[in-house]
C-alpha positions as CSV (number, residue, x, y, z in Angstrom):
1,M,-4.5,-24.7,-8.0
2,A,-6.2,-21.3,-7.9
3,Y,-4.8,-18.0,-6.2
4,W,-6.2,-15.6,-4.2
5,L,-5.8,-12.5,-2.2
6,F,-7.2,-12.3,1.1
7,K,-7.3,-8.6,2.8
8,T,-7.5,-7.4,6.5
9,E,-7.0,-4.3,8.2
10,R,-3.9,-5.0,10.3
11,A,-5.7,-4.0,13.6
12,T,-8.7,-6.5,12.8
13,W,-6.7,-9.0,11.9
14,S,-2.9,-9.2,11.2
15,W,0.2,-11.6,9.7
16,D,1.6,-12.0,13.2
17,E,-2.2,-13.3,14.4
18,Q,-2.3,-15.3,11.2
19,V,1.5,-16.8,12.0
20,K,0.3,-17.7,15.5
21,K,-2.6,-19.8,14.7
22,G,0.0,-22.3,13.1
23,A,-0.9,-25.3,11.2
24,A,-4.8,-25.4,12.9
25,G,-4.9,-22.1,10.7
26,E,-8.0,-20.1,11.4
27,P,-11.4,-19.3,9.8
28,W,-11.7,-16.5,7.7
29,S,-14.9,-14.6,9.0
30,G,-16.7,-11.7,8.9
31,V,-16.7,-11.4,4.8
32,R,-20.3,-9.7,4.0
33,N,-19.7,-8.9,0.5
34,H,-21.3,-11.4,-2.2
35,Q,-18.8,-11.4,-4.8
36,A,-16.2,-12.0,-2.2
37,A,-18.3,-15.1,-0.7
38,N,-18.8,-16.2,-4.2
39,N,-14.8,-16.2,-4.6
40,M,-14.6,-17.9,-1.1
41,K,-17.2,-20.7,-2.6
42,A,-14.8,-21.3,-5.4
43,M,-11.7,-22.1,-3.6
44,A,-10.5,-25.6,-3.1
45,K,-8.2,-26.9,-0.1
46,G,-4.4,-26.3,-0.9
47,D,-5.2,-23.0,-3.2
48,R,-3.0,-20.4,-2.0
49,G,-3.4,-16.9,-1.3
50,F,-1.6,-13.3,-0.6
51,F,-2.1,-11.9,2.9
52,Y,-2.8,-8.4,2.3
53,H,-2.7,-5.7,5.1
54,S,-5.3,-3.0,3.7
55,G,-5.7,0.4,5.9
56,D,-2.7,2.3,6.4
57,E,0.0,-0.3,5.1
58,K,-1.8,-1.3,1.8
59,R,0.8,-4.3,0.9
60,I,0.8,-7.9,0.7
61,V,2.9,-9.3,3.2
62,G,2.4,-13.1,3.5
63,V,1.2,-16.2,1.7
64,V,-1.8,-18.2,3.2
65,E,-3.2,-22.1,2.0
66,V,-6.8,-22.6,2.0
67,I,-7.1,-25.6,4.8
68,G,-11.0,-25.5,5.1
69,L,-13.5,-25.0,2.6
70,Y,-16.4,-22.8,2.5
71,R,-19.2,-23.1,5.4
72,P,-21.5,-20.9,7.2
73,D,-19.9,-18.3,9.2
74,P,-21.3,-18.4,12.6
75,T,-20.6,-14.8,13.1
76,D,-22.9,-13.8,10.3
77,E,-26.8,-13.7,12.3
78,T,-28.3,-13.6,8.7
79,G,-26.6,-16.8,7.9
80,K,-26.1,-15.7,4.2
81,F,-22.6,-15.4,4.2
82,G,-19.6,-18.4,4.9
83,L,-16.1,-18.7,5.5
84,V,-12.8,-20.5,4.8
85,D,-10.7,-21.7,6.5
86,V,-6.5,-20.7,6.0
87,K,-3.2,-21.0,7.1
88,A,0.0,-19.0,7.2
89,V,2.6,-20.6,4.7
90,R,5.3,-18.1,4.6
91,A,6.1,-14.1,4.8
92,L,7.3,-12.2,2.3
93,P,10.9,-11.5,2.5
94,K,10.1,-8.3,0.6
95,P,6.6,-7.1,1.4
96,V,4.5,-5.7,-2.1
97,S,3.0,-2.4,-1.7
98,L,-0.3,-1.6,-3.7
99,A,1.6,1.6,-5.0
100,E,4.2,-1.1,-6.4
101,I,1.6,-3.2,-8.0
102,K,0.0,-0.1,-9.6
103,A,3.4,0.9,-11.2
104,T,3.9,-2.7,-13.0
105,P,2.2,-2.8,-16.1
106,S,1.6,-6.4,-16.5
107,L,-0.6,-5.7,-13.0
108,K,-2.9,-3.2,-14.5
109,A,-5.4,-5.3,-14.9
110,M,-5.4,-7.1,-11.6
111,V,-8.6,-7.3,-9.3
112,L,-6.7,-5.2,-6.5
113,V,-5.9,-2.5,-9.0
114,R,-9.6,-2.2,-10.2
115,N,-11.4,-3.0,-7.3
116,A,-9.4,-2.4,-4.2
117,R,-12.5,-2.6,-1.8
118,L,-13.0,-6.4,-2.7
119,S,-11.9,-8.2,0.2
120,V,-11.3,-11.8,-1.2
121,Q,-10.4,-11.4,-4.6
122,P,-8.8,-13.9,-7.4
123,V,-5.6,-13.7,-8.7
124,T,-4.3,-15.0,-12.2
125,A,-1.3,-17.5,-12.1
126,A,0.5,-14.6,-14.5
127,E,-0.3,-12.1,-11.5
128,W,1.0,-14.6,-8.8
129,Q,4.2,-15.3,-10.8
130,A,4.8,-11.2,-11.1
131,I,4.3,-10.5,-7.7
132,S,6.1,-13.6,-6.3
133,K,8.9,-12.3,-8.1
134,M,8.7,-8.9,-6.5
135,A,8.8,-10.3,-3.1
136,G,11.6,-12.6,-3.8
137,I,9.6,-16.1,-3.3
138,A,9.7,-17.1,-7.4
């Protein structure tokens, strides 16, 4: 299993909206960055991801699971980009802020710290464990 981080502005697509989609999940559409698209192409069903609210909040609030593999994004008129489907797995008992992540020495190399603008990014197993522990789920 691989681990990922999905970023969204709360006003655009929130954790609460993701949870309301239930087991059917929701397409993670609207990605228009080639590196983020390549990350989605590398995903497998069952992979887990952190759900991150960017913007004013800047914190990981939940865990999602990839339930649908990469396919064309119907919202992309150019036909260059795709999407995956994700479903909510659980909210974090203690959301983890970007400030907390930056203050944790073992997370200094995390993509979120180095390239905060990338909307879909990989998370290493060690980073997943560290953040899960901080969030109270490990």
